[in-house]
C-alpha positions in Angstrom: 0.0 0.0 0.0 2.8 2.4 0.8 4.1 2.1 -2.8 0.6 2.9 -4.2 0.5 6.1 -2.1 4.0 7.1 -3.2 3.2 6.4 -6.8 0.0 8.5 -6.6 1.9 11.4 -5.2 4.6 11.1 -7.9 1.9 11.1 -10.6 0.4 14.2 -9.0 3.8 15.9 -9.2 4.1 14.8 -12.8 0.7 16.2 -13.6 1.5 19.5 -11.8 4.7 19.9 -13.8 2.8 19.2 -17.0 0.3 22.0 -16.2 3.1 24.6 -16.3 3.8 26.5 -19.5 6.7 25.3 -21.7 8.7 28.3 -20.6 8.2 27.5 -16.9 9.1 23.8 -17.5 12.3 24.7 -19.3 13.3 27.2 -16.7 12.6 24.7 -13.8 14.7 22.0 -15.5 17.5 24.5 -16.1 17.3 25.8 -12.6 17.4 22.3 -11.1 20.5 21.6 -13.2 22.2 24.7 -11.9 20.9 24.6 -8.3 21.5 20.9 -7.7 24.7 20.7 -9.8 23.2 18.0 -12.0 24.5 19.0 -15.5 26.6 21.7 -17.3 23.8 24.2 -17.8 25.8 26.2 -20.4 26.2 23.1 -22.6 22.6 22.0 -22.2 20.5 25.2 -22.0 22.4 28.1 -23.6 21.0 28.8 -27.1 22.6 32.2 -27.5 24.8 34.8 -25.7 21.8 36.2 -23.8 21.0 32.8 -22.2 24.7 32.2 -21.5 24.8 35.5 -19.6 21.5 34.6 -17.7 22.9 31.2 -16.8 26.1 32.7 -15.5 24.1 35.1 -13.3 21.9 32.3 -12.1 25.0 30.3 -11.0 26.1 33.3 -9.0 22.7 33.9 -7.4 22.3 30.2 -6.6 25.5 30.1 -4.6 23.3 31.2 -1.6 21.3 28.0 -1.9 24.0 26.0 -0.2 23.7 28.2 2.9 19.9 27.8 2.9 19.7 24.0 2.7 19.4 22.6 6.1 19.3 26.0 7.8 15.5 26.5 7.9 14.6 28.4 11.0 12.0 27.1 13.4 8.4 28.1 12.5 7.8 29.3 16.1 10.8 31.5 16.7 12.4 34.4 15.0 16.0 33.3 15.5 17.9 33.2 12.1 14.7 34.3 10.3 16.3 37.5 8.8 19.3 35.7 7.3 17.2 32.9 5.9 14.3 34.9 4.4 16.7 37.7 3.2 18.7 35.2 1.1 15.6 33.3 0.0 13.9 36.5 -1.2 17.0 37.7 -3.0 17.2 34.3 -4.9 13.5 34.3 -5.6 13.6 37.9 -6.9 16.3 36.8 -9.3 14.2 34.0 -10.6 11.0 36.0 -10.9 12.9 38.9 -12.6 13.8 36.4 -15.4 10.1 36.4 -16.2 9.9 32.6 -16.9 8.1 31.7 -13.7 4.5 32.8 -14.0 2.8 31.5 -10.9 3.3 30.6 -7.3 2.7 26.9 -8.2 5.7 26.9 -10.5 7.8 28.8 -8.0 6.8 26.4 -5.2 7.5 23.4 -7.4 11.0 24.6 -8.1 11.9 25.7 -4.6 10.7 22.5 -3.0 13.2 20.7 -5.1 16.0 23.3 -4.6 15.6 23.5 -0.8 13.6 20.5 0.3 10.3 20.0 2.0 11.3 21.7 5.2 11.4 25.1 3.3 7.7 24.9 2.3 6.3 27.0 5.1 8.5 29.9 4.1 7.8 29.8 0.3 4.6 31.8 0.3 6.2 34.7 2.2 9.4 34.6 0.1 7.3 34.5 -3.1 5.1 37.5 -2.1 8.1 39.5 -0.9 10.1 38.9 -4.1 7.1 39.5 -6.4 6.3 42.8 -4.7 9.8 44.2 -5.2 10.2 47.2 -7.5 12.7 45.1 -9.5 9.8 43.2 -10.9 7.9 44.9 -13.7 4.5 46.2 -12.4 2.4 44.1 -14.8 4.4 41.0 -14.0 4.2 41.9 -10.3 0.4 42.0 -10.4 0.1 38.6 -12.3 2.5 36.9 -9.9 0.8 38.2 -6.7 -2.6 37.2 -8.1 -1.4 33.7 -8.8 -1.1 32.8 -5.1 -4.3 31.4 -3.6 -5.6 32.4 -0.2 -5.3 28.8 0.8 -1.6 28.7 -0.1 -0.9 32.1 1.6 -2.6 31.1 4.8 -2.0 27.3 5.0 -2.0 26.1 8.6 0.5 23.4 7.8 2.7 21.9 5.1 3.6 18.4 4.1 7.0 17.2 5.2 7.2 14.7 2.4 10.1 15.3 0.1 9.4 15.7 -3.6 9.9 12.6 -5.6 9.8 13.9 -9.2 12.7 16.0 -10.4 12.3 16.9 -14.1 15.4 16.9 -16.3 16.6 17.4 -19.8 15.6 14.6 -22.2 17.3 14.2 -25.6 14.8 14.3 -28.5 16.0 10.8 -29.7 15.4 9.4 -26.2 12.0 10.9 -25.9 
């Protein structure tokens, strides 16, 4: 029975990923390659000089992820909150400014994989803070902030189950 439950949750993750736009899917896969050190993102994802520059900037921004993993502050206290949320908002703002993440769902999907399940309670606040920054174009800002549901913003609790589906690059021939 446990395998059935795990398989159902994995299928739900697959379906959620399939619901994202092609641009979001591509950015999530690229970001996971960079953030988790899975592949050479330049070789796989750079189609032109602009993307190479964006990938270079993303490698720099994602250096902070190492400090965030395993350093999630307690939900009940304020110790270490500033350092954690400050870094998380800075990385999130970078990703949102790339204008390839169009919703809280895609943001949450990516960051659950970059940081792990224990970061879930902090993702709505980091998303809202980053999306509200003046570095995000006003039209994009409005769309991003409207994408988070009241339920997600006010959730009384979050699952501690780690994600099981990590999308990655697939060669055309292999597909």
